[in-house]
N, C-alpha and C positions, 0 to 999 in steps of 0.2 A: 504494500500500500504506500502511496505517495502523499505526503503532507504538504499542502500549499498554504503558507502563512501569508496573509494578505489576499486570500482567495476571492474576496469580493471587490477588490480594486480592479482597475482596467486591465492590467497585465495578468493578475492572478485569476480573474474570471476567464480570460482567453485561454490561459494554460490549462485551467481546470476543464474547460469544455473540450479542448483537444484530447486530454487524457481520457475523459469519459467517452469520447467518440471512438477511441481505440479499445475501449473495454477495460481500461485500467481502473483499479479501485483507488479512489481519491478521498482523502480527508481534508476538509477545508476548515482552517482555524480563523475565526473572526470574533471581534468584540461584540458584534450584533448579529447573532444567528438568524434573526428574521430577515436580514438583508440577503441571505444566501438561500432563500426559499426556492427559487427557480433551479439553483444548482442541486439542492436536495431533491427536488422533483425529478431531476435527471439521473439521480442515483448517487450523488456525492454524500458522504458522511460529513455532517456539519457539527463542529464542536465550538463551544465558547472558550475563548482564550485571549490573553493580553500579553504583549511582549514585556509589559511592566510587571507581570506576575509570574515569577519563575515556576511556581507550582503548577500553573495552568499549562506551561510549556512542557513540563515533564509528562503531564497527562496527555497532551496532544501528541507527543513523540512516541508514546508507548505503542509497540507493535508496528512501527513505521520502518520502511526500508530506505526511502529517499525523501529528502526535504527540498522544497523550493521556497526560499525566503525572498518575497517580493514586496513586503509591507514597508512603508516609510511614513514619516511624520513631518515632512517639510512644511506643510501647511497646518499641522496640528495645533491645538490650543489647550489651555488649562492642564498643563503637565503632560500632555500627549505631544511631545516635541522631539526633535532629533537627538538630544542628549539622553532622554529617558527611553526612547524607542529604538532609533537607529543605532545608537552606541551601546548603552547598557543592555537594552532588550535583545538585540541581535547576538551579543556575547552570551547572554543567558540561554538563548535558543541553541547556539552552538554547543554550550555545555550540556543541555538537555539531550541534544542529538548524539553527543558522544556517550553519555550515560546509557542511552537507549540502543547503542551500537548500530546506529544508522550507517548504511553502506556508502551513501553519497549525499553531498550537500551542495545545492546550487544557490549561490548568493547573487542577487541583483545589486550591483554597485552603480557607479555612474561614470561616464566618460570624462576623463580628466582628473579623477580622484587622485589625491596625492597629499603628502604630509605638509606641504607649504601652500596649498591652495588658499586663495583669499577668502573663500566661502567655507564656513565651519562645516556645513553639511557634507562637502566633498572631503574634508579632512577626516570627518567621522567615518565616512565610507572606507577610506584608506585604512583607518585603524582597525575596522572590522575585518577587512581583507587580510591584514597581517595576523589578526587573532585566529582567523579561520585557517590560514596556512600553517600556523604554529600548533594548531589543535591536535593534529594527527589524523583528522578526518580526511577521507577522499573528498575532493571538492572541484567545482567549476565556478569561477568568478566571471560574470558577464558585466561589461561596462557599456551600457547603451547611452545614447545622447538624449536630447529632449524628445518626448513622444509627439509624433505628428498629430495625433488626435487631440492632444491638449491644445496645441496652437490652432488647429482647425476649429476647435470649440471657441477659443477666446477671440480669434480674429475673424474666422470665416463664418461662424453661425450667425452673428449679427448681420453680415452682408446678405446671407441667404434670407434672413427675416426682413430685409429692407430697412434695417436700423443702422445707426452710426456705429462704426467699429473704432475701438481705441487701440493705438499702438504705443507701447511703452518705449520712450526714448526716440531717437531719430529713426530707428528701424531699418538702417542701411547695412548693418553688419551681417555677413553671411553666417548662417547657423545650420548645422546638420540636424535633420529631423529623421526619425525612424518610426515606421508604423508599429503599433502594438502587436499586430499579427506577425510581423517579421521578427520582432523581439521574441515572441512566443516560440517561433520556429527554432531560434537558437537556444532557448531554454530546453526544448526537447532534445536538441543535440547535446546539451550539457548533461541531461539526465541519462542518455542512453549510449552516447558514442565514446568508446575508449580513448579516442584521439583528443577528447576535451577534458580528460581527467587531469587533475592537478595543473590546471591551466587558468591564467587570467586572460580573457579574450575581449579585446575592444571590438564592439560592433557598431554599425551605423547605417544610415540610409543612403540612397543614391544621389541625393541633391543637397547642395548647400545654398539655402535660400534666406534672404533677408525677410524681416517681418513685412516690409512693403511688398516684396515679391509674393509672400503668402496672400496678402490682400488682393494683389493683382491676379493671382491664380483664381481665386474665388470670383472676382469680377468677370474674368474671361469665361468661366463656367456659367455664370449667371447671365452673361451678355449685357451687363450694364455696369456703370460706374457706381462706386459706393462713397458714402460720406465717411470721412476719416478724421480723427483727432489724434494728437500726439501729446503724451505726458512728457514734459521736459526732463532731461537727466538731472538738472539742478533740483527740481521738485522731488524726484525719486530719491536723491541722496539725502535730502532733509528728512523725508518720510522714513527712510530706513533707520535713521538715528533717533528721531523724535518718537517713533512708535515702538521702539525696542522694549521699553519697560512695561508697557501694558497691552501691546498687540504684536507679540513676537512673530506670529504667522505672516502678517502683512509686511513687517519689517524684513523678514527673511526673503519674501517674494520680491520686494523692492531691490534688495541687495543682489539677488540672483538676476533680476532683469537688467540691472546696471552692468553686471559681469557679462551677460550675453551681448550687450551693446558695445562693449569696449575691449573685448579680448578675442583672440582667434578661436572660433567655434566650428571650424571646418573639419571634415573627416574624409579620408579616402578609403572606401570600402574594398579596394581591389585585393588586398592581401586576405581579408576575411572571405571574400567570394572565391578566391583561388583555392582556398582550403575547404570551405563549406558553401558550395554554390547555392544561390537562391535568386529568383526574379524578384527584386525588391519593389515595394510599393512606392509609386510616385505621388506627390501631393495632388496632382490634377485628378488622379484616379479616386483618391479619397474625397476630394471636393465634389466630384461628380456623384459619388454614392450618397454623400450627405444631402446634396441638392435633390436627388431623386427621392430619398427618404422623406425629405420635408414636403415634397409634392404628393407623396402617396396618401390616399385616404386613411384616416384614423379608424381602426377597427377595435371593437370590444371583444376581448377573449371570451370564448365559451367556457363554461365550467368544465374542468377536466378531472377525471378520476383515474389514477394509476398510470398516467402518461408521463413520458419524459420529454420535455420541450427544451429546445436550445434557448439560451439567453443572449440577446444582443449585448455586446460589450459596450473606462472614462477617458473621454477625450481630455 
């Protein structure tokens, strides 16, 4: 059985659905089991657990063969933050997996994670990578970039709805985006391929696009121009400092947005694709799907008994 921690998040949901499609037994750990109802309907075992509660992690790991750790708290609030979840929580999860004699551990880190990264979240990811490597567990560490679906939601969905879209900063810096579906593909490689064992693998998407180019892609798909506004970098810098004591989530987001606007965020996937080939999703494909989904008529689900239905995956 495979444990997916963060199984109701955008990546965790996609990975869980792929595993269920293959007939694999999956246990989903989440703080809110009700949010995993559709996965439970499909056959997943859902357990309550919290990365801040070591006891719940030991219970979740009991009888588990492999672990996928995809939860994060970059935008968490009220004690559910990167220090308590991504740092201490993931280390407790590694300890629980070691105690349960888990055969393999796949950890979702972040592209660019390092000990001197200017953003604490990325330094934490690197610390957990080091802890996992030193634990004695068999592991695969994946480092994806920004999720394409997240940016499609923030920038593209308002354009689809005919509303004004907000771009943080100038929006001219090229950024690598990767579809959640493609990240999930490499999670499966991490779970099953011997070539991925005891490896730290940088993964990324096929395009390096600025936020303005993201907006232009959606405009092209929609066939119309969109209203845009920009939040100045100076305002973002003030917000990242002023909000830190009482709104850590927004402060962290502002700091991350500043970093995305002012540093090299490009990635060349050629080495990744040479070893693990995949036709990567391009933004225009995703934008077209989201546009088509928005135009589709809304339907009300019929009551179901004993059926296993797939769940559409977070942008």
